[in-house]
C-alpha positions as CSV (number, residue, x, y, z in Angstrom):
1,M,126.1,104.5,105.7
2,R,129.4,103.0,107.1
3,A,127.8,103.0,110.7
4,I,125.0,101.0,109.3
5,L,127.2,98.5,107.9
6,I,129.3,98.1,110.9
7,G,126.3,97.6,113.1
8,L,124.7,94.9,110.9
9,L,128.3,93.2,110.7
10,L,128.3,93.4,114.5
11,A,124.9,92.2,114.7
12,P,123.4,95.0,117.0
13,L,122.2,96.0,120.5
14,A,120.2,93.8,122.6
15,L,116.9,95.1,121.5
16,G,114.8,97.0,124.1
17,A,117.3,98.1,126.3
18,P,115.8,101.2,127.5
19,A,118.9,103.1,128.6
20,F,122.7,103.0,128.2
21,A,123.5,106.5,128.4
22,Q,121.9,106.9,124.9
23,P,119.9,110.2,124.2
24,L,116.3,109.9,125.7
25,E,113.4,110.7,123.2
26,P,109.7,111.2,123.4
27,P,107.5,108.4,121.4
28,P,106.7,108.9,117.9
29,E,103.1,110.3,118.0
30,A,104.4,113.0,120.7
31,P,104.1,116.7,119.2
32,E,107.7,117.6,118.1
33,G,109.3,120.5,119.9
34,T,107.0,120.1,123.0
35,D,107.8,119.1,126.5
36,Y,106.7,115.4,127.3
37,V,106.0,114.0,130.5
38,I,105.6,110.5,131.7
39,E,105.1,108.5,135.1
40,P,107.7,106.1,136.1
41,A,106.0,102.5,136.8
42,D,107.2,102.3,140.8
43,T,105.1,100.5,143.1
44,L,104.0,100.8,146.6
45,A,104.3,97.9,149.3
46,E,101.3,96.2,150.2
47,G,99.7,98.2,153.0
48,D,101.1,101.7,152.2
49,I,99.4,104.9,151.0
50,E,101.1,107.9,149.6
51,L,100.0,111.3,149.5
52,G,101.4,114.3,147.2
53,V,100.6,117.9,146.7
54,G,102.8,120.1,144.5
55,A,102.7,123.3,142.4
56,A,104.8,124.4,139.2
57,S,105.1,128.0,137.7
58,R,103.5,128.5,134.3
59,A,104.5,131.3,131.9
60,G,101.6,134.0,131.6
61,G,99.5,132.6,134.5
62,A,99.1,131.5,138.1
63,P,101.0,128.4,139.4
64,V,99.6,125.1,138.5
65,R,98.5,123.0,141.5
66,R,98.9,119.2,141.6
67,R,97.7,116.6,143.9
68,R,97.9,112.9,144.1
69,V,97.1,109.8,146.1
70,R,98.3,106.2,146.0
71,F,97.2,103.2,148.1
72,S,98.2,99.7,147.9
73,G,96.1,96.7,149.8
74,D,95.4,92.9,150.0
75,D,92.6,93.1,147.3
76,L,92.6,96.7,146.2
77,S,95.2,99.3,145.2
78,G,95.0,102.4,143.1
79,A,96.2,106.0,142.0
80,V,94.5,109.4,141.2
81,R,96.0,112.5,140.2
82,E,94.3,115.9,139.7
83,G,95.6,119.2,138.4
84,S,94.8,121.9,135.5
85,G,96.6,121.0,132.8
86,D,98.6,118.2,134.3
87,P,99.3,115.3,131.6
88,L,99.3,113.0,134.1
89,A,95.8,113.9,135.7
90,G,93.5,110.8,136.0
91,G,93.6,107.6,137.9
92,S,92.9,103.5,138.3
93,I,91.6,101.1,140.6
94,D,93.2,97.6,140.5
95,G,91.5,95.0,142.5
96,R,91.0,90.9,142.7
97,G,87.7,89.4,143.1
98,G,85.8,86.2,142.5
99,L,85.8,86.6,138.7
100,G,89.7,87.4,138.6
101,T,91.9,90.7,138.7
102,F,90.3,93.7,137.4
103,T,91.5,97.4,136.4
104,A,89.3,100.3,136.1
105,G,90.2,103.9,135.0
106,R,93.4,104.6,133.0
107,L,94.6,101.8,130.8
108,S,97.7,100.8,128.9
109,P,97.5,97.2,128.4
110,R,100.0,94.9,126.0
111,W,99.1,91.8,124.5
112,G,101.5,89.5,122.6
113,R,104.0,91.9,120.6
114,G,101.5,94.7,120.9
115,L,100.1,94.6,117.2
116,L,96.6,94.2,118.1
117,M,96.3,95.7,121.7
118,G,99.3,97.9,123.2
119,A,102.0,99.6,120.7
120,A,104.5,97.6,119.3
121,G,108.0,98.9,120.0
122,S,110.2,101.0,117.7
123,P,112.3,99.0,115.2
124,W,115.3,99.4,117.4
125,Q,113.5,98.5,120.6
126,R,112.5,95.2,122.0
127,E,109.0,96.7,123.2
128,A,107.4,99.7,123.8
129,L,108.3,101.1,127.2
130,D,105.1,102.6,128.3
131,R,102.6,99.7,127.5
132,G,102.0,96.5,129.4
133,P,102.3,95.4,133.4
134,T,106.0,95.2,133.2
135,A,106.7,98.3,131.4
136,A,109.3,101.0,132.7
137,F,106.6,103.9,132.5
138,R,102.9,104.1,132.8
139,G,101.4,104.9,129.5
140,R,98.4,106.7,128.5
141,A,96.6,104.6,125.8
142,G,92.6,104.8,126.9
143,E,90.5,104.7,129.8
144,G,88.0,101.9,130.6
145,V,87.5,98.4,132.4
146,M,89.6,95.4,132.0
147,L,89.3,92.0,133.6
148,R,91.8,89.3,133.5
149,R,91.2,85.7,134.9
150,G,93.9,83.2,135.3
151,A,97.8,83.8,135.5
152,G,98.4,81.3,132.8
153,D,95.6,79.9,130.9
154,G,92.1,82.0,131.1
155,F,90.9,84.9,129.3
156,D,91.3,88.9,129.4
157,L,88.2,91.1,128.8
158,L,88.3,94.6,127.9
159,Y,85.9,97.7,127.3
160,G,86.9,101.4,126.9
161,R,87.8,104.5,124.9
162,F,90.7,104.0,123.0
163,A,92.0,106.3,120.3
164,R,88.8,108.6,120.4
165,R,86.6,105.3,120.0
166,R,84.8,102.9,121.9
167,L,86.3,99.4,121.8
168,A,85.6,95.9,123.3
169,G,88.1,93.3,123.4
170,A,88.7,89.6,124.3
171,R,91.7,87.4,124.6
172,A,92.0,83.7,125.3
173,R,95.2,82.3,126.9
174,R,96.1,78.5,126.5
175,G,99.8,77.3,127.1
176,T,102.0,79.1,124.7
177,L,99.1,80.3,122.4
178,T,96.9,83.3,122.6
179,A,93.9,84.5,120.6
180,G,92.3,88.0,120.6
181,A,89.9,90.2,119.1
182,L,88.8,94.0,119.2
183,Y,85.4,95.3,118.0
184,D,84.3,98.9,117.7
185,G,80.7,97.9,117.9
186,R,80.2,99.2,114.3
187,S,82.2,98.0,111.2
188,D,85.8,97.3,112.3
189,L,87.0,94.1,113.6
190,Q,90.6,93.0,114.4
191,S,91.9,89.7,115.5
192,S,95.5,88.2,116.4
193,L,97.1,85.0,117.2
194,A,100.4,84.9,119.3
195,I,102.7,82.3,120.5
196,T,105.5,82.7,123.3
197,R,107.8,79.9,123.6
198,G,111.3,80.1,125.5
199,A,113.3,83.5,124.6
200,G,110.9,84.2,121.6
201,D,107.7,85.3,120.7
202,A,105.4,86.1,117.7
203,E,102.0,88.0,116.7
204,L,100.0,87.7,113.7
205,A,97.3,90.5,113.4
206,W,94.6,91.0,110.7
207,D,91.4,93.0,110.2
208,R,88.1,92.0,108.2
209,T,89.2,94.0,104.9
210,G,92.5,91.5,104.8
211,R,95.4,93.9,105.9
212,W,97.6,92.3,108.2
213,R,100.8,92.8,110.2
214,A,103.1,90.4,111.9
215,E,106.2,90.5,114.2
216,V,108.7,87.7,115.5
217,L,111.4,88.2,118.1
218,M,114.0,85.8,118.8
219,E,116.5,86.1,121.8
220,R,119.5,83.7,122.3
221,A,122.1,83.5,124.9
222,L,125.8,82.5,123.5
223,G,127.3,81.7,126.5
224,R,128.3,82.9,130.0
225,G,130.9,85.5,130.6
226,S,133.8,85.1,133.1
227,D,133.4,86.2,136.6
228,G,135.9,88.7,135.9
229,D,133.7,90.1,132.9
230,R,130.2,89.9,134.9
231,S,128.5,93.2,135.1
232,P,128.1,94.8,138.4
233,Q,124.3,95.2,139.7
234,D,124.8,98.1,141.5
235,S,126.6,100.2,138.4
236,T,124.0,103.1,137.7
237,S,124.1,106.4,136.6
238,S,123.4,109.7,138.5
239,L,122.6,111.2,135.3
240,P,119.4,110.8,133.2
241,G,120.1,108.0,130.5
242,G,121.4,105.4,133.3
243,S,123.6,102.5,132.6
244,I,124.0,100.1,130.0
245,W,124.9,97.1,132.6
246,N,121.6,95.1,133.0
247,S,122.8,91.6,132.7
248,T,124.9,89.1,134.6
249,G,127.5,88.5,132.0
250,G,128.0,86.6,128.8
251,W,126.9,87.4,125.2
252,S,123.5,87.5,123.8
253,A,122.1,88.0,120.6
254,S,118.6,89.0,119.4
255,G,116.6,89.5,115.9
256,R,113.4,91.0,115.3
257,V,111.4,91.1,112.1
258,R,108.0,92.8,111.1
259,A,105.9,92.6,108.0
260,G,102.7,93.3,106.7
261,A,100.5,95.9,105.2
262,G,101.1,99.5,105.3
263,G,97.5,100.7,106.0
264,F,97.2,98.4,108.9
265,A,96.8,100.0,112.5
266,S,95.7,98.9,115.6
267,L,92.0,100.3,116.5
268,A,93.3,101.0,120.0
269,E,96.7,102.4,119.1
270,S,96.0,104.4,115.9
271,G,98.6,107.2,116.9
272,R,101.7,104.7,117.1
273,P,101.1,102.3,113.8
274,G,104.7,101.9,113.3
275,P,106.5,100.9,110.0
276,A,105.0,97.9,107.8
277,R,108.2,96.3,107.6
278,A,111.1,96.3,109.8
279,L,114.3,94.2,110.5
280,A,116.5,94.5,113.7
281,V,119.4,92.5,115.1
282,G,121.3,93.0,118.4
283,L,124.4,91.6,119.9
284,E,125.6,92.5,123.8
285,G,128.3,91.2,125.8
286,P,131.6,91.8,127.8
287,V,134.6,92.5,125.9
288,R,138.2,92.9,128.1
289,G,136.5,94.8,131.0
290,V,134.0,96.7,129.2
291,R,130.6,96.1,128.1
292,L,129.5,96.3,124.5
293,R,126.0,96.8,122.6
294,T,125.5,97.4,118.9
295,V,122.2,97.8,117.0
296,A,120.9,97.9,113.7
297,A,117.7,98.4,112.2
298,L,116.0,98.9,108.9
299,W,112.4,100.1,108.5
300,R,109.8,100.9,105.8
301,F,106.4,102.7,106.2
302,R,105.6,102.5,102.4
303,A,107.3,103.0,98.9
304,G,109.8,106.1,99.5
305,V,109.5,106.4,102.9
306,A,112.0,104.1,104.9
307,G,114.8,104.6,107.5
308,A,117.7,103.0,109.3
309,R,119.3,103.2,112.5
310,A,122.6,101.8,113.8
311,G,124.8,102.3,116.8
312,L,127.5,101.1,119.2
313,A,127.9,101.8,122.8
314,V,130.4,100.6,125.5
315,E,130.7,101.2,129.0
316,R,133.3,100.6,131.4
317,P,133.3,100.5,135.4
318,L,135.7,102.9,137.0
319,A,137.1,103.2,140.5
320,H,135.2,105.0,143.2
321,H,131.7,103.7,142.1
322,G,132.0,105.4,138.5
323,A,131.7,104.7,135.1
324,L,132.5,105.7,131.6
325,A,130.0,105.6,128.8
326,L,130.7,106.3,124.9
327,G,128.1,105.7,122.1
328,F,128.2,106.5,118.4
329,E,125.0,106.1,116.3
330,E,123.6,106.9,112.5
331,Q,120.1,107.6,111.9
332,R,118.4,108.1,108.2
333,G,114.7,108.6,107.6
334,P,111.8,109.5,109.6
335,R,110.8,107.7,112.6
336,R,106.8,107.9,111.6
337,D,104.8,108.5,108.0
338,R,103.5,111.8,107.7
339,G,100.7,110.2,105.5
340,D,99.6,107.8,107.6
341,A,96.1,108.2,109.4
342,A,96.9,108.9,113.0
343,P,95.6,111.8,114.7
344,F,99.1,113.4,115.4
345,A,100.1,113.6,111.5
346,S,101.8,116.9,112.2
347,S,104.2,115.5,115.0
348,G,107.5,115.8,113.5
349,A,106.8,113.2,110.4
350,R,108.9,115.2,108.1
351,A,111.6,113.4,106.2
352,E,114.6,113.5,107.5
353,G,118.2,113.2,105.9
354,M,121.3,111.5,107.3
355,R,122.1,112.3,111.1
356,Q,125.0,111.0,112.9
357,G,125.5,111.4,116.8
358,W,128.0,110.7,119.2
359,W,127.8,110.9,123.4
360,G,129.9,110.3,126.1
361,E,129.0,110.2,129.8
362,W,131.2,109.8,133.0
363,W,129.9,109.6,136.6
364,S,131.3,109.0,139.8
365,G,130.4,109.0,143.6
366,T,128.6,107.4,146.2
367,G,125.3,108.3,148.4
368,E,127.3,111.3,149.8
369,M,128.3,112.7,146.8
370,A,128.1,112.3,142.9
371,L,129.3,114.2,140.0
372,G,128.5,113.4,136.2
373,V,129.8,115.3,133.0
374,R,127.9,114.2,129.5
375,H,128.3,115.5,126.0
376,E,126.3,114.8,122.9
377,S,126.3,116.0,119.5
378,W,124.9,115.2,116.3
379,G,125.7,116.5,112.7
380,E,124.3,116.1,109.1
381,R,127.6,114.9,107.4
382,P,129.9,111.9,108.3
383,W,131.5,111.5,111.7
384,A,129.0,113.9,113.0
385,R,130.4,117.0,111.2
386,G,128.0,120.0,110.2
387,V,126.4,120.2,113.8
388,V,122.8,120.6,114.0
389,R,122.3,119.9,117.6
390,S,124.6,119.7,120.7
391,V,124.4,119.7,124.4
392,T,127.1,119.5,127.2
393,S,125.9,119.0,130.6
394,A,127.5,118.6,134.1
395,R,125.7,117.6,137.6
396,L,126.5,117.4,141.0
397,E,124.6,116.0,144.1
398,T,125.5,115.8,147.4
399,R,123.8,115.0,151.0
400,G,124.0,117.2,153.8
401,P,123.2,117.2,157.5
402,L,119.4,116.5,158.6
403,G,118.8,114.1,155.4
404,I,119.0,117.2,153.3
405,R,120.2,116.4,149.5
406,L,121.3,119.4,147.2
407,G,122.0,119.1,143.4
408,I,122.6,121.4,140.4
409,A,122.7,120.5,137.0
410,H,123.8,123.1,134.2
411,S,123.4,122.5,130.3
412,V,124.7,124.5,127.4
413,Y,122.9,123.5,124.2
414,R,122.8,124.7,120.3
415,V,119.7,123.5,118.3
416,R,119.6,124.4,114.5
417,R,116.1,125.4,113.4
418,G,113.8,122.4,112.5
419,E,115.8,120.2,115.0
420,S,114.5,118.8,118.4
421,L,116.6,118.3,121.3
422,Y,115.2,117.1,125.0
423,L,116.8,117.4,128.5
424,P,115.7,114.8,130.8
425,E,114.6,116.2,134.2
426,A,113.4,113.8,137.0
427,E,111.0,115.1,139.5
428,S,109.5,113.2,142.4
429,D,106.8,111.6,140.8
430,R,107.4,112.0,136.7
431,L,110.0,112.4,134.1
432,V,110.0,115.4,132.0
433,L,111.7,115.6,128.7
434,R,112.4,119.3,128.2
435,A,112.2,120.5,124.6
436,V,114.8,123.2,123.9
437,S,115.7,125.2,120.6
438,G,118.0,127.8,119.4
439,E,121.1,128.8,121.6
440,G,121.1,128.9,125.5
441,E,121.7,127.4,128.9
442,R,119.6,125.9,131.5
443,T,120.3,125.5,135.2
444,R,118.3,123.4,137.5
445,I,119.0,123.7,141.4
446,T,117.0,121.1,143.4
447,A,116.7,120.4,147.1
448,R,115.0,117.5,149.0
449,A,114.5,117.4,152.9
450,P,112.4,115.7,155.3
451,F,109.3,118.0,156.3
452,A,106.2,117.1,158.3
453,G,106.5,113.2,158.2
454,G,107.3,113.4,154.4
455,R,109.9,114.7,152.2
456,V,109.7,118.2,150.4
457,G,111.4,118.8,147.2
458,A,111.9,121.8,145.3
459,A,113.4,123.0,141.9
460,L,114.4,126.3,140.2
461,H,115.2,126.4,136.6
462,L,116.9,129.5,135.1
463,N,117.0,129.6,131.3
464,T,119.2,132.0,129.4
465,A,119.8,132.8,125.6
466,P,121.4,135.8,123.9
467,D,118.3,136.7,122.6
468,R,116.0,137.0,125.8
469,R,116.2,137.7,129.1
470,A,116.6,134.9,131.7
471,R,113.1,133.3,132.4
472,P,113.1,131.2,135.8
473,D,110.5,128.7,136.6
474,W,110.1,126.5,139.5
475,T,108.5,123.2,141.0
476,L,107.6,122.5,144.5
477,D,106.4,119.0,145.8
478,W,105.4,117.3,149.1
479,T,105.2,113.7,149.4
480,R,104.5,111.3,152.3
481,R,104.1,107.4,152.5
482,A,102.5,105.9,155.6
483,R,101.7,102.3,156.4
484,L,97.8,101.8,157.0
485,R,98.5,98.6,158.5
486,K,101.0,95.7,158.9
487,S,100.6,93.2,156.2
488,A,101.3,89.4,156.9
489,G,105.0,89.1,157.3
490,A,105.7,92.5,157.4
491,P,109.1,93.6,159.2
492,P,108.5,95.2,162.7
493,E,109.2,99.0,162.4
């Protein structure tokens, strides 16, 4: 409770900062204790095409083969993936025509605050990281066709399959106001009104039975920092988790409020309804050469099912392109409600007691060589005592001759029964949150090198634990990007 009070007094973390050496975790609807795979939302330059083939070992079976192709043109771009058992399999096509811009295939849109279309963020986040065109990751909300006309004023039309049902949607945009609706073709109809003005936005959504939900986000700059406190743009971590440095200095504050009926859930996102009520506040800024963030959030699904989360993180740049990040956090209660109507009702919705955790991460190096060390520990008693899960990791990356890059990462973990721990592992086209349990070690050896006009990457994973033999697994991937043609204004090769 002390951490929660401290966080509230400090008026916490700039909501929605996706990573500041904070532990990564899958979304609430992901099944507990299983690997979670997600695709970064990187883009191709106009006129480029990317081809990729790969394979990964599978316990008790033949290797899984994967293939993908992406292209980007003046009026048409798209991506297609295929592979047996690949959670990222599927694709989408984006284009421009006389009616506007359209997308066909996999869809993960976001309207307003995400209450009607596109999941709203968890209470401690500004917004969900895998919904909408500006998200850090490509989500997997549904499949269908979406048309957008006009960059400012205009309208959006949508038809597809979301949450195991067919939905049609429409949204009109005028100035700072938008109005939208979703209909399943039978009896369910939901509507919303949203407004965006300056650094704040709000949305009110309701269904035909009168259930409703509303959310407001307000952000404000409190002043510019001095040149000496300005955070460097190139300060990023070589380890998963990244850096807390994402602004150019000065202090900023944010606040977020949600209210509504506990039974309301978006027709398109029934797997991620979120709490009916929530309050979160945040503060970020420089203090004597370090950057500080705090966060505090309270939420309530229904009577007797509530939670809270508060934390503080600081980062200080060091010599030789390095940095040191430290954080402390307290969590109480479940991230989702076991009693809701979501299709993933068994995915770790158990009530949770108090958990306190701390983590520290140090990294240093350049493109030639980088080294990082991280420790994370969570306990069930104050000051993170009574450890229920902990992990210590070290990572070394180096660049050799002929463009070869080598890396090795080693993690030692201990996870009590009933707890979940995820090790983030970046591959060439995806981020895998690897679920581990019990006591053990995991070593990851990676290599990347130019090959056949592209780059080939390989990774070998060694898993050891006291009660079982080492179980190696591997991945192999080849990627090549090429220019189909020179677009207007492209620099000469």
